[in-house]
C-alpha positions as CSV (number, residue, x, y, z in Angstrom):
1,M,2.6,-72.3,-61.1
2,S,-0.9,-71.8,-59.8
3,L,-3.8,-69.4,-60.2
4,Y,-2.1,-66.9,-57.9
5,G,1.5,-67.3,-59.3
6,T,3.4,-69.4,-56.8
7,R,1.7,-72.0,-54.6
8,L,0.6,-70.9,-51.2
9,Q,2.8,-72.0,-48.3
10,F,-0.2,-72.8,-46.0
11,V,-3.6,-74.0,-47.2
12,Y,-6.6,-74.6,-44.9
13,T,-8.2,-77.6,-46.5
14,S,-7.2,-80.6,-48.5
15,E,-8.5,-82.9,-51.2
16,E,-9.3,-85.6,-48.5
17,E,-11.4,-83.1,-46.5
18,I,-13.4,-82.1,-49.6
19,E,-13.8,-85.8,-50.5
20,R,-15.2,-86.5,-47.0
21,L,-18.0,-84.0,-47.7
22,Y,-18.6,-84.9,-51.3
23,S,-17.9,-88.7,-51.1
24,T,-15.6,-90.4,-53.5
25,I,-18.2,-90.8,-56.2
26,G,-19.5,-87.2,-55.8
27,L,-16.0,-85.7,-56.1
28,G,-15.3,-87.9,-59.1
29,E,-18.4,-86.6,-60.8
30,Q,-17.4,-83.0,-60.2
31,V,-14.0,-83.4,-61.9
32,A,-14.9,-86.2,-64.4
33,D,-14.6,-83.8,-67.4
34,L,-11.0,-82.8,-66.6
35,N,-7.8,-84.4,-67.8
36,D,-5.8,-83.2,-64.9
37,D,-8.1,-82.8,-61.9
38,A,-5.3,-82.3,-59.4
39,D,-4.6,-78.7,-60.6
40,V,-8.2,-77.7,-60.5
41,L,-8.6,-79.0,-57.0
42,L,-5.4,-77.2,-55.8
43,E,-6.7,-74.0,-57.3
44,I,-10.0,-74.4,-55.6
45,I,-8.2,-75.1,-52.3
46,E,-6.1,-72.0,-52.8
47,R,-9.2,-69.9,-53.6
48,A,-10.8,-71.1,-50.4
49,T,-7.6,-70.3,-48.5
50,V,-7.4,-66.8,-50.0
51,K,-11.1,-66.3,-49.0
52,V,-10.4,-67.2,-45.4
53,N,-7.3,-65.0,-45.4
54,Q,-9.4,-62.0,-46.5
55,Y,-11.1,-62.2,-43.1
56,L,-8.5,-63.5,-40.7
57,A,-5.0,-63.0,-42.1
58,G,-4.5,-59.6,-40.5
59,L,-5.3,-61.0,-37.0
60,H,-3.7,-64.4,-37.0
61,D,-0.6,-66.2,-38.3
62,Y,-1.0,-68.4,-41.4
63,Q,0.6,-71.4,-39.8
64,Q,-1.6,-71.2,-36.8
65,L,-4.7,-70.8,-39.0
66,S,-3.7,-73.9,-40.9
67,L,-3.7,-75.9,-37.7
68,S,-7.1,-74.8,-36.5
69,V,-9.9,-77.3,-36.9
70,W,-12.5,-74.5,-36.9
71,V,-10.7,-72.7,-39.8
72,R,-10.2,-75.9,-41.7
73,E,-13.9,-76.8,-41.5
74,R,-14.9,-73.3,-42.9
75,A,-12.3,-73.5,-45.6
76,T,-13.6,-76.9,-46.6
77,Y,-17.2,-75.6,-46.9
78,I,-15.9,-72.7,-49.0
79,A,-13.9,-75.0,-51.3
80,C,-16.9,-77.4,-51.7
81,Y,-19.1,-74.4,-52.7
82,F,-16.5,-73.3,-55.3
83,L,-16.3,-76.8,-56.6
84,S,-20.1,-77.2,-56.9
85,F,-20.2,-73.7,-58.5
86,R,-17.9,-75.0,-61.2
87,R,-20.4,-77.6,-62.4
88,G,-23.4,-75.3,-62.3
89,N,-24.9,-76.4,-59.0
90,P,-23.9,-73.8,-56.4
91,T,-27.0,-74.5,-54.2
92,L,-25.4,-77.7,-53.1
93,F,-23.2,-76.0,-50.4
94,Q,-24.6,-72.5,-50.6
95,Y,-26.0,-72.5,-47.1
96,Q,-22.8,-73.8,-45.6
97,Y,-20.8,-71.2,-47.6
98,E,-23.0,-68.3,-46.4
99,E,-22.8,-69.5,-42.8
100,A,-19.0,-69.9,-43.1
101,L,-18.6,-66.3,-44.4
102,K,-20.9,-65.0,-41.6
103,E,-18.8,-66.9,-39.0
104,L,-15.6,-65.6,-40.5
105,E,-16.9,-62.0,-40.2
106,E,-17.8,-62.6,-36.6
107,A,-14.3,-64.1,-35.9
108,R,-12.7,-61.0,-37.6
109,D,-14.8,-58.7,-35.4
110,N,-13.8,-60.8,-32.3
111,L,-17.4,-61.7,-31.6
112,I,-16.6,-65.4,-31.4
113,F,-13.5,-67.0,-29.9
114,L,-11.0,-68.8,-32.1
115,D,-8.6,-71.5,-31.0
116,V,-5.8,-69.5,-32.7
117,P,-3.6,-66.9,-30.9
118,Q,-3.7,-63.4,-32.3
119,T,-0.7,-61.8,-33.7
120,S,1.0,-58.9,-31.9
121,G,0.1,-56.4,-34.5
122,V,-3.5,-55.9,-33.3
123,R,-4.3,-52.3,-32.4
124,P,-5.3,-51.8,-28.7
125,L,-8.6,-50.2,-28.0
126,A,-9.1,-47.4,-25.5
127,Y,-12.5,-46.4,-24.3
128,N,-13.2,-43.2,-22.3
129,I,-16.3,-43.7,-20.3
130,L,-18.6,-41.4,-18.5
131,H,-21.2,-42.0,-15.8
132,D,-24.2,-40.0,-17.0
133,N,-26.7,-39.5,-14.2
134,R,-29.5,-38.6,-16.7
135,F,-29.9,-42.3,-17.4
136,N,-31.1,-44.6,-14.5
137,I,-30.9,-48.0,-16.2
138,T,-27.7,-47.8,-18.2
139,P,-25.7,-44.7,-17.0
140,I,-22.3,-45.8,-18.5
141,R,-21.6,-44.0,-21.8
142,V,-18.6,-43.9,-24.1
143,I,-17.2,-40.6,-25.3
144,P,-16.6,-41.3,-29.0
145,A,-14.4,-38.3,-29.6
146,T,-11.7,-39.5,-27.3
147,S,-12.1,-43.3,-27.8
148,S,-10.4,-45.4,-30.4
149,R,-13.6,-46.9,-31.7
150,M,-17.1,-47.8,-30.5
151,G,-17.8,-51.5,-29.7
152,R,-21.1,-53.2,-30.4
153,G,-23.7,-52.6,-27.8
154,Q,-22.0,-49.6,-26.3
155,L,-24.0,-46.4,-25.8
156,S,-22.6,-43.1,-27.0
157,A,-22.4,-40.1,-24.8
158,F,-24.3,-37.1,-26.1
159,T,-22.1,-34.4,-27.6
160,T,-23.6,-31.4,-25.9
161,P,-21.8,-28.1,-25.2
162,F,-22.2,-28.5,-21.5
163,W,-22.5,-31.4,-19.0
164,W,-25.5,-31.9,-16.8
165,W,-24.5,-32.4,-13.2
């Protein structure tokens, strides 16, 4: 049993990766007050994995995410932050934690490229565009009423009762 019932099948970091960031002595000091430190470390690893899954699980397969170096690095930063938070020193990995969450958000929004293939369940996007002659520099506009969603940096067409030709 674990914090979440049964153990997760795929985790995105390991005790060795956490030890690489903390060092052997640093990790030993973090878990020195525990009788069974393996369970606490597994729970922290699972918490970090669940945090990454909150951002990326809908877009990517768990097994592919567990093989990604990029994902493993972010999960290790998150796990180290959770471990430092446990002993009352969250500022130790706070910057890396916040940066990892920001990058996970960007990966979720497809603003940065991951080395993981996307699953087939991703909804396709459709943009209906309009060439609006009222604008000389950026005449291409998206009609939001007939598009699936607006992307970042796209200009919306004005919703007027008539078109200017």
